[in-house]
C-alpha positions, -999 to +999 in steps of 0.1 A: -546-364-505-519-371-519-519-349-550-499-355-582-496-323-602-481-328-637-470-295-652-459-298-688-451-278-719-483-274-738-466-288-769-463-322-752-501-325-753-498-334-790-467-356-786-474-379-757-505-396-743-509-374-712-540-393-699-521-425-700-491-409-682-514-395-655-530-429-650-496-446-648-484-422-622-516-425-602-515-463-602-478-463-593-483-441-563-512-462-552-488-492-549-466-473-524-468-480-487-488-455-467-509-444-498-546-452-501-556-452-538-590-435-533-573-405-517-550-397-547-558-368-569-539-365-602-540-337-627-521-323-657-515-286-663-504-274-697-480-245-695-476-220-724-445-199-733-418-221-716-381-216-717-357-244-706-320-238-702-304-222-732-337-209-747-336-234-776-363-247-799-366-277-776-381-260-746-401-291-735-405-301-699-425-322-675-423-313-638-443-333-613-450-321-578-461-348-554-479-333-525-481-354-494-493-348-458-463-346-435-451-376-417-434-398-443-396-401-440-372-388-466-364-424-478-400-431-486-406-398-503-375-404-524-387-438-534-420-424-545-403-396-565-379-420-582-408-443-592-427-414-607-395-402-625-390-437-641-426-438-654-423-403-669-390-412-686-406-443-701-434-422-717-410-398-734-384-421-748-380-404-782-386-368-770-359-344-759-375-331-727-365-319-693-380-341-665-381-334-628-400-346-598-403-329-564-421-338-532-438-313-510-449-320-475-482-304-465-489-294-429-515-316-413-525-288-390-536-264-417-546-287-447-583-288-451-605-311-472 
């Protein structure tokens, strides 16, 4: 815990260095307060058959879900999300791509590991 889940259009696998992006996000999160690097789990998931907005030929997206155990305040979660967003944006400079980041709080009482 925490988890970084990077969902992306499958076509991006050929256009950006996804392992480098995943590593950059992982290391950035490790620098945040309340995060222990050895507990972070990061993964990418290629998604087929995507439609973004107007159903154009440019249906590329990256959506990151940052899953955190509950207890961090909204300001800290926002800081984490914005840091991840900046890193993603720096990896897709010349690509028209929808980018979004969300944080999800996980319930400590029912999360098992």
